[in-house]
C-alpha positions in Angstrom: 44.1 -17.5 -28.6 46.5 -19.9 -26.9 48.2 -19.0 -23.6 50.5 -20.5 -21.0 50.8 -19.7 -17.3 54.1 -20.1 -15.4 54.7 -19.8 -11.6 52.3 -20.2 -8.7 52.9 -17.4 -6.3 50.6 -14.4 -6.1 51.7 -11.1 -7.5 53.5 -9.1 -4.8 54.9 -6.3 -6.9 53.7 -2.8 -6.0 54.6 0.8 -6.8 55.6 3.6 -4.5 56.7 7.1 -5.9 58.0 5.9 -9.2 59.7 2.9 -7.6 58.6 -0.7 -8.1 59.2 -3.1 -5.3 58.3 -6.6 -4.3 56.8 -7.4 -0.9 59.2 -9.6 1.1 60.4 -10.2 4.6 63.9 -9.9 3.3 65.1 -6.3 2.6 66.1 -5.6 -1.0 69.8 -5.3 -1.9 69.6 -4.6 -5.7 68.4 -1.5 -7.6 67.8 -2.0 -11.4 67.0 1.1 -13.5 65.1 0.3 -16.7 63.6 3.0 -19.0 63.6 5.6 -16.2 62.0 3.4 -13.6 63.7 2.0 -10.5 63.1 -1.5 -9.2 64.0 -2.5 -5.6 64.7 -6.3 -5.9 66.8 -9.1 -4.5 70.0 -10.5 -5.9 69.5 -14.2 -5.2 66.4 -14.9 -7.2 67.5 -12.8 -10.2 71.2 -13.7 -10.4 70.4 -17.4 -10.1 68.6 -17.2 -13.5 70.2 -14.3 -15.3 73.8 -14.6 -16.5 73.9 -10.9 -17.7 73.0 -9.6 -14.2 75.7 -11.8 -12.7 78.3 -10.2 -15.0 77.0 -6.7 -14.3 77.2 -7.2 -10.6 80.7 -8.6 -10.8 81.8 -5.6 -12.9 80.2 -3.0 -10.7 82.4 -1.9 -7.8 80.9 -2.4 -4.3 80.0 0.6 -2.2 79.1 1.3 1.4 75.4 1.3 0.4 73.4 -1.8 1.0 72.0 -1.6 -2.5 74.0 -2.3 -5.6 72.7 -0.3 -8.6 72.6 -1.7 -12.2 71.7 0.3 -15.4 69.9 -1.4 -18.3 69.5 1.5 -20.8 69.0 -0.7 -23.9 66.7 -3.3 -22.5 64.3 -4.6 -25.2 60.6 -4.9 -24.5 60.2 -2.1 -22.0 59.0 -2.3 -18.4 56.4 -4.9 -19.0 58.9 -7.4 -20.4 61.4 -6.8 -17.6 58.8 -7.2 -15.0 57.6 -10.4 -16.6 61.1 -11.8 -16.4 61.6 -10.6 -12.8 58.3 -12.2 -11.7 59.4 -15.5 -13.3 62.6 -15.4 -11.2 60.5 -14.9 -8.1 58.1 -17.7 -9.1 55.1 -15.3 -9.4 52.4 -16.4 -11.9 52.8 -14.9 -15.3 50.6 -15.4 -18.4 52.2 -15.7 -21.9 50.4 -15.4 -25.2 50.9 -14.4 -28.8 50.7 -10.7 -27.7 53.7 -10.8 -25.3 55.8 -13.8 -26.2 58.1 -11.8 -28.5 58.8 -9.1 -26.0 59.4 -11.8 -23.3 61.7 -13.8 -25.6 63.8 -10.7 -26.4 64.0 -9.7 -22.8 65.0 -13.2 -21.7 67.7 -13.3 -24.4 69.0 -9.9 -23.2 69.2 -11.2 -19.6 70.7 -14.5 -20.8 68.2 -16.7 -19.0 69.6 -19.9 -20.5 70.0 -23.5 -19.4 73.5 -22.9 -18.3 72.4 -21.4 -15.0 69.2 -23.4 -14.4 67.4 -26.2 -16.2 64.0 -25.3 -17.5 64.9 -21.6 -17.6 62.6 -19.0 -19.2 64.2 -19.1 -22.7 63.6 -22.9 -22.9 60.0 -22.6 -21.8 59.3 -19.7 -24.2 60.8 -21.7 -27.2 58.7 -24.7 -26.4 55.5 -22.6 -26.1 56.3 -20.7 -29.3 57.1 -23.8 -31.5 54.5 -26.2 -30.1 51.5 -23.9 -29.6 51.8 -20.4 -31.0 53.2 -21.3 -34.5 50.6 -24.2 -34.8 47.7 -21.8 -34.8 46.8 -19.4 -37.7 45.7 -16.4 -35.7 48.4 -16.8 -33.1 51.0 -16.8 -35.9 49.6 -13.6 -37.4 49.5 -11.8 -34.1 53.0 -12.9 -33.2 54.4 -11.8 -36.5 52.7 -8.4 -36.0 54.4 -7.9 -32.6 57.9 -8.5 -34.1 57.8 -5.1 -35.8 58.4 -3.5 -32.3 61.7 -5.5 -32.0 62.9 -5.9 -35.6 66.6 -6.5 -34.9 66.0 -8.9 -32.0 63.3 -10.8 -33.8 65.5 -11.3 -36.9 68.4 -12.4 -34.8 66.4 -14.9 -32.8 64.6 -16.2 -36.0 61.2 -15.4 -34.7 60.1 -13.4 -37.8 61.3 -16.1 -40.2 59.6 -18.8 -38.3 56.3 -16.9 -38.2 56.4 -16.2 -41.9 57.2 -19.9 -42.6 54.3 -21.0 -40.4 51.8 -18.6 -42.1 52.9 -19.6 -45.6 52.7 -23.3 -44.8 49.1 -22.9 -43.6 48.1 -21.0 -46.7 49.5 -23.8 -48.9 47.9 -26.6 -46.9 44.3 -27.7 -46.8 42.2 -25.0 -44.9 40.5 -27.7 -42.8 43.9 -28.5 -41.3 44.5 -25.0 -39.9 44.3 -24.8 -36.2 41.8 -22.2 -34.8 39.4 -20.1 -36.8 40.7 -17.6 -39.3 37.6 -15.5 -38.5 38.7 -14.7 -34.9 39.4 -11.0 -35.5 36.0 -10.5 -37.1 33.9 -12.5 -34.6 35.0 -10.3 -31.7 35.1 -13.3 -29.4 38.0 -15.0 -27.7 39.2 -18.5 -28.2 41.5 -18.8 -25.2 43.1 -22.2 -25.0 45.5 -23.2 -22.3 48.8 -24.8 -23.3 50.0 -25.7 -19.8 51.0 -29.2 -19.0 54.3 -31.1 -19.4 56.5 -28.0 -19.2 54.2 -25.7 -21.2 53.9 -27.9 -24.3 51.5 -30.6 -25.3 48.6 -30.8 -27.7 46.1 -28.0 -27.5 42.4 -28.0 -28.0 41.6 -27.2 -31.6 38.8 -25.0 -33.0 38.5 -25.8 -36.7 35.9 -23.8 -38.5 36.0 -24.5 -42.2 36.8 -21.4 -44.3 34.1 -20.2 -46.6 36.4 -19.9 -49.6 39.9 -20.7 -50.8 41.1 -17.1 -50.2 40.2 -17.3 -46.5 43.7 -16.2 -45.5 43.7 -12.8 -47.4 41.9 -10.7 -44.9 44.0 -11.7 -41.9 47.2 -11.3 -43.8 46.1 -7.8 -44.8 46.6 -6.7 -41.2 50.3 -7.0 -41.6 52.6 -4.1 -42.2 54.1 -3.6 -45.6 57.5 -5.2 -45.0 56.1 -8.3 -43.2 53.3 -8.6 -45.8 55.8 -8.5 -48.6 58.0 -11.2 -47.2 55.0 -13.4 -46.3 53.4 -13.0 -49.8 56.7 -13.9 -51.4 56.8 -17.1 -49.3 53.3 -17.9 -50.4 54.0 -17.3 -54.1 57.2 -19.3 -54.0 55.2 -22.3 -52.8 53.7 -22.5 -56.2 50.4 -24.1 -55.0 48.3 -21.0 -54.7 46.4 -19.9 -57.8 47.4 -16.5 -59.2 43.8 -15.4 -59.1 43.8 -15.9 -55.3 47.1 -13.9 -55.0 45.5 -11.2 -57.0 42.4 -11.1 -54.8 44.6 -10.9 -51.7 46.5 -7.9 -53.1 43.2 -6.2 -53.9 42.1 -6.7 -50.2 45.4 -5.4 -49.0 45.1 -2.3 -51.3 41.6 -1.6 -49.9 43.0 -2.0 -46.4 46.0 0.3 -46.7 45.0 2.7 -49.4 41.5 3.8 -48.3 42.0 7.5 -48.9 43.5 7.3 -52.4 40.7 8.7 -54.4 40.7 10.2 -57.9 39.9 13.9 -57.6 37.0 15.4 -59.5 38.5 16.5 -62.8 37.0 19.8 -64.2 36.1 19.9 -67.8 37.0 23.1 -69.6 39.4 26.0 -69.1 39.7 28.3 -66.1 39.2 25.6 -63.5 41.3 25.8 -60.3 43.1 22.9 -58.7 44.3 22.9 -55.2 48.1 22.1 -55.1 49.0 23.0 -51.6 50.3 20.1 -49.5 52.1 20.2 -46.2 54.8 18.1 -44.9 52.3 15.7 -43.3 50.6 15.2 -46.6 53.9 14.6 -48.3 54.9 12.0 -45.8 51.5 10.3 -46.1 51.9 10.2 -49.9 55.4 8.8 -49.6 54.1 6.0 -47.4 51.2 5.3 -49.7 53.4 5.4 -52.8 55.7 2.7 -51.2 52.7 0.5 -50.5 51.4 1.0 -54.0 54.6 0.2 -55.7 55.0 -2.9 -53.6 51.6 -4.1 -54.5 52.4 -3.6 -58.2 55.6 -5.6 -57.9 53.7 -8.5 -56.2 51.1 -8.7 -59.0 51.1 -12.1 -60.7 52.3 -12.1 -64.3 49.4 -14.3 -65.5 46.7 -12.6 -67.6 43.5 -12.3 -65.7 45.0 -12.8 -62.2 43.5 -9.4 -61.3 40.7 -7.5 -63.1 41.4 -4.8 -65.6 39.3 -2.4 -63.4 41.6 -3.0 -60.4 44.7 -2.5 -62.6 43.4 0.8 -63.9 42.6 1.9 -60.3 46.1 1.2 -59.3 47.3 3.2 -62.4 45.2 6.2 -61.4 46.6 6.0 -57.8 50.1 5.8 -59.3 49.5 9.0 -61.2 48.1 10.8 -58.1 50.9 9.6 -55.8 53.6 10.3 -58.5 54.8 6.7 -58.5 57.9 5.7 -60.4 57.7 5.6 -64.2 58.6 1.9 -64.2 55.6 1.1 -62.1 53.2 3.1 -64.2 54.5 1.5 -67.5 54.3 -2.0 -66.0 50.7 -1.4 -65.0 49.9 0.0 -68.5 51.4 -3.1 -70.1 49.3 -5.4 -67.9 46.1 -3.4 -68.7 46.9 -3.8 -72.4 46.6 -7.6 -72.1 43.0 -7.4 -71.0 41.9 -4.0 -72.3 38.6 -5.4 -73.6 37.3 -5.6 -70.0 37.7 -1.9 -69.4 35.1 0.9 -69.7 35.6 4.5 -70.5 35.6 5.7 -66.9 38.4 3.3 -66.1 40.6 4.9 -68.8 40.1 8.4 -67.6 43.4 8.7 -65.8 43.9 12.2 -64.3 47.0 14.0 -65.3 49.2 15.5 -62.6 50.1 18.4 -64.9 46.6 19.8 -65.4 46.9 22.4 -62.7 49.9 23.9 -64.5 48.1 24.1 -67.9 48.6 20.6 -69.0 46.1 17.9 -70.2 43.1 16.9 -68.1 43.8 13.2 -68.7 47.0 11.3 -69.1 46.6 10.1 -72.7 50.2 8.9 -73.0 49.6 6.1 -70.6 46.5 5.1 -72.7 48.8 5.2 -75.8 51.1 2.6 -74.1 48.0 0.5 -73.1 46.8 0.5 -76.7 50.2 -0.3 -78.0 50.5 -3.3 -75.7 47.0 -4.5 -76.7 47.9 -4.4 -80.4 51.2 -6.3 -79.7 49.4 -9.4 -78.3 50.4 -12.5 -80.0 53.6 -11.0 -81.3 57.1 -12.0 -80.1 58.8 -9.2 -78.1 61.8 -7.6 -79.8 65.3 -8.7 -78.9 66.1 -5.3 -77.6 63.5 -3.2 -75.7 62.0 -0.3 -77.8 62.4 3.2 -76.6 59.4 4.3 -74.7 57.3 7.1 -76.1 57.2 8.8 -72.8 61.0 8.8 -72.4 60.7 7.1 -69.1 64.0 6.5 -67.4 65.1 3.0 -66.8 66.1 1.8 -63.3 68.0 -1.1 -62.0 65.8 -4.1 -61.5 66.3 -7.0 -59.1 66.7 -10.6 -60.3 63.1 -11.4 -59.2 61.8 -8.4 -61.1 63.6 -9.7 -64.3 62.0 -13.1 -63.8 58.6 -11.5 -63.5 59.2 -9.5 -66.7 60.2 -12.7 -68.6 56.9 -14.3 -67.4 55.0 -11.3 -68.6 56.6 -11.5 -72.0 55.7 -15.2 -72.2 52.1 -14.3 -71.2 51.9 -11.8 -74.0 53.2 -14.3 -76.6 50.8 -16.9 -75.5 47.8 -14.6 -75.7 46.3 -13.1 -78.8 43.6 -10.5 -79.0 40.6 -12.1 -80.7 38.5 -10.3 -83.3 35.7 -9.7 -80.9 38.0 -8.2 -78.3 39.4 -5.8 -81.0 35.8 -4.8 -81.9 35.2 -4.0 -78.2 38.4 -2.1 -77.9 37.6 -0.1 -81.0 34.2 1.0 -79.5 36.0 1.7 -76.2 38.6 3.9 -77.9 36.1 5.9 -79.9 34.1 6.6 -76.8 37.3 7.6 -75.0 38.2 10.0 -77.9 34.8 11.6 -77.4 35.7 12.5 -73.8 39.2 13.7 -74.3 38.3 15.6 -77.4 36.7 18.3 -75.1 40.2 19.1 -73.7 41.3 22.4 -75.2 44.9 21.5 -74.5 44.8 18.1 -76.3 47.2 18.3 -79.3 45.9 17.0 -82.6 48.9 14.6 -82.9 47.9 12.7 -79.8 44.3 12.5 -80.8 45.3 11.1 -84.2 47.8 8.6 -82.7 45.0 7.1 -80.5 42.5 7.1 -83.3 44.8 5.5 -85.8 46.0 2.8 -83.4 42.8 0.8 -84.1 43.0 -1.1 -87.4 40.4 -0.4 -90.1 38.7 -3.7 -89.9 38.0 -3.2 -86.1 35.6 -0.4 -86.9 32.6 -1.7 -88.8 31.2 1.8 -88.7 32.7 5.2 -88.1 29.8 7.0 -86.4 31.4 7.1 -83.0 34.7 8.2 -84.5 32.8 11.0 -86.4 31.3 12.1 -83.1 34.8 12.4 -81.6 36.0 14.3 -84.6 33.0 16.7 -84.4 33.6 17.3 -80.7 37.3 18.0 -81.3 36.5 20.5 -84.0 34.0 22.3 -81.7 36.5 22.4 -78.8 39.3 23.7 -81.1 37.7 26.3 -83.3 41.1 27.9 -84.2 42.3 24.9 -86.2 43.5 25.8 -89.7 42.5 24.2 -92.9 45.4 21.8 -93.0 44.8 20.5 -89.5 41.1 20.0 -90.2 42.0 18.0 -93.3 44.5 15.9 -91.3 41.9 15.2 -88.6 39.2 14.2 -91.1 41.5 11.7 -92.9 40.8 9.3 -90.1 37.1 9.1 -91.2 35.8 6.7 -93.8 32.7 8.2 -95.3 31.6 4.9 -96.7 31.2 3.6 -93.1 28.9 6.4 -91.8 25.3 5.7 -91.2 22.5 7.7 -92.8 22.1 9.9 -89.7 25.8 10.6 -89.5 25.9 11.5 -93.2 22.9 13.9 -92.8 24.8 15.6 -90.0 28.1 15.7 -91.8 26.6 17.1 -95.0 25.7 20.3 -93.1 28.6 20.4 -90.7 30.2 23.8 -91.4 33.4 22.7 -89.5 34.2 19.9 -91.9 36.5 20.4 -94.9 34.8 20.7 -98.2 36.2 17.4 -99.6 34.6 15.5 -96.7 31.2 17.1 -97.2 31.2 16.3 -100.9 32.4 12.8 -100.3 29.6 12.3 -97.7 27.0 13.6 -100.1 28.1 11.6 -103.0 28.4 8.3 -101.2 25.1 8.7 -99.4 23.3 9.6 -102.6 24.9 6.6 -104.4 23.9 4.3 -101.6 20.4 5.7 -101.6 20.0 5.3 -105.4 21.2 1.7 -105.3 19.1 0.8 -102.2 16.0 2.4 -103.9 15.9 -0.2 -106.6 17.7 1.7 -109.4 19.5 -0.6 -111.8 23.2 -0.4 -111.5 23.7 -1.0 -115.2 22.0 2.4 -115.9 24.7 4.3 -113.9 27.0 6.3 -116.2 30.4 4.9 -116.6 32.1 7.8 -114.9 30.0 7.2 -111.8 30.8 3.5 -111.9 34.5 4.4 -112.1 34.2 6.7 -109.2 32.4 4.1 -107.0 35.1 1.5 -107.9 37.9 3.9 -107.1 36.5 4.2 -103.5 36.0 0.5 -103.0 32.2 0.4 -103.5 30.8 -2.4 -105.6 28.1 -0.9 -107.8 26.5 -4.3 -108.2 25.2 -4.4 -104.6 23.8 -1.9 -102.3 25.7 -0.8 -99.1 24.4 -2.1 -95.8 23.1 0.4 -93.4 25.4 1.0 -90.5 24.4 1.6 -86.9 25.8 3.1 -83.8 25.2 2.4 -80.2 27.5 4.8 -78.4 26.0 7.2 -75.9 27.3 10.8 -75.8 26.3 14.0 -74.1 23.1 15.6 -75.1 24.9 18.6 -76.7 27.0 16.3 -78.9 24.1 14.2 -80.2 22.8 14.5 -83.7 19.9 13.0 -85.6 18.4 13.1 -89.1 15.5 15.2 -87.8 16.4 17.7 -85.2 19.9 18.3 -86.7 18.8 19.2 -90.2 18.9 22.7 -91.5 16.7 24.1 -94.1 17.4 23.3 -97.7 18.3 26.9 -98.5 20.8 27.1 -95.6 22.3 23.8 -96.6 22.8 24.9 -100.2 24.0 28.3 -99.3 26.6 26.8 -97.0 27.8 24.5 -99.7 28.0 27.2 -102.3 30.0 29.4 -99.9 32.4 26.5 -99.2 32.8 25.8 -103.0 33.5 29.5 -103.6 36.1 29.7 -100.9 37.7 26.3 -101.4 37.5 25.7 -105.1 41.0 24.3 -105.0 39.8 21.5 -102.6 37.8 19.8 -105.3 40.9 17.9 -106.3 40.2 15.8 -103.2 37.1 14.3 -104.8 38.6 12.1 -107.4 35.8 12.5 -110.1 37.0 10.9 -113.3 35.2 11.8 -116.5 34.6 9.4 -119.4 33.5 11.2 -122.5 31.5 13.9 -121.5 31.2 15.6 -118.2 32.3 19.2 -118.4 35.1 20.8 -116.6 35.5 20.7 -112.7 33.8 24.1 -112.3 30.9 23.3 -114.6 30.2 20.0 -112.8 30.0 21.7 -109.4 27.9 24.6 -110.8 25.5 21.9 -111.7 25.9 20.3 -108.3 25.1 23.6 -106.6 22.0 23.8 -108.6 20.7 20.5 -107.4 17.3 20.7 -105.7 17.1 20.5 -101.9 15.6 17.0 -101.5 18.3 14.3 -101.3 17.0 11.8 -103.9 16.3 14.6 -106.4 19.8 15.9 -105.9 21.3 12.6 -107.1 18.7 12.1 -109.8 19.5 15.6 -111.2 23.2 14.8 -111.1 22.6 11.6 -113.0 20.4 13.3 -115.6 23.1 15.8 -116.3 25.7 13.1 -116.6 23.4 11.0 -119.0 22.6 14.0 -121.2 26.3 14.9 -121.5 27.2 11.3 -122.4 24.4 11.1 -125.0 25.6 14.3 -126.7 29.0 12.9 -126.8 27.8 9.7 -128.4 25.9 11.6 -131.1 
């Protein structure tokens, strides 16, 4: 830290019963009251350097008392600053540094200690020291800027705040090796005291230059600034245009960790009947308001470039925004940013707690995830001429010119980026895993589940095993769903994309609609027959037509499909432990056929010359033996015999 000493006389100020006096052979003739404290001083040394005290003495009527009393009720800087100025007038040694120069400068300005009354007065010396020493050092500039928050109006009027911000921003933009004093001062715990005395308090100072370890060396020191000062300094840094957006993003991450340490996502209970504490006092509300302001400011400072901050950090901000009840605009902006790099996220990142759960709402905020997915799918497309109406009905607010410019940069970033095929595959797996988690929420409407599931295009799901898991979990968590709702839910599944294990589980899943069970059995048996070496030319024409109607090429076997998603133990299924006995399997199917005979229209079985009516076909189907390959062979034999009789 740099310092400067002025004066040479020893300190002769002393206290006596709440009165501060100075030892002198001459009796005092002036009483000055500052902040409830009385000072017994002398007119000559003070009035010779302070224009304001001259005016006050001339305006105060003389009394018979030997002391003239002056009141300074609005004195800036407090007692320490006044005593520093008074000691300067007496020639007593004072020490100036980044910690007290702002208070001293404001006090000197109040007392009008200018060059008009004496050359080399205190204001001149303070300005020289500030410009030639304090603002040339990195840590000194930071400390000085921090002290301005105690005197915001005076610091703004004197230009101290603006000069500190300019000095800090210029050092961030220049080469780190040129920055005076080590940026690591605050973390070393040592002192780098360098005298700036000589030549009226100015002159070149000794420099300690330790090379920063990385390009973002400035972020930790700047994180010590309060929100208003940090905002203005970061705007100055960004406007320079020479700092990479990734470094700005890392600096914002450090600032969030510094000022939002207690913002944690609460444990979210799974299942009904869980209690949530909602009591919050005035102190908690005030703290939330402060944290909310910090959070929204960080969001507004985020660079528009894709990848400037990690997707995980953006989603943490989004969770905090929900907890702190941040503005709808801030949450939507975050959701849009997440959508540009959604492939980097994991399931836990997407589990955004809902603030309405304690009042019977959803456990997780799925609407924000819907906005994220919408933004992800819009990558590479030009934005519409007029903004679409938000699904959430979020209110629009007035935006500043800088905010509009950031939004234009964001739209340009969206146009210039396009989700690759591999990223869409990753997002599809991510969404299916996310659906498996939110499907357990008993309050989750079917419509929202379907919107999320159907956002992913068909080609992005090479298999539907994870989606089937999510559907199965949703059916278990919502046992009161009617037949129509279950059909609507299962339309998202493509039975041709289920693996063997998934088909075995689905074939005996009593919660699935009949048409799904029949389709699963048929496609699996057709695939097994073709994979087992049977000649496709021997398949009856009606079976070929059925396979063709569902997009299966009878001339080649279907490739087996796999799944890699991990789910809870109670939601797992396999071809061994999950199988029921053949009698149970057939009895379940017969019961479904008896109850839902009208559902057979969903299986588009076309007959060519010979299969019997719908009921006769499925009577034969119910009579199929228990083993899978025999089931299909029996079905084929019935079809062949019927066709041969027809030809005869």
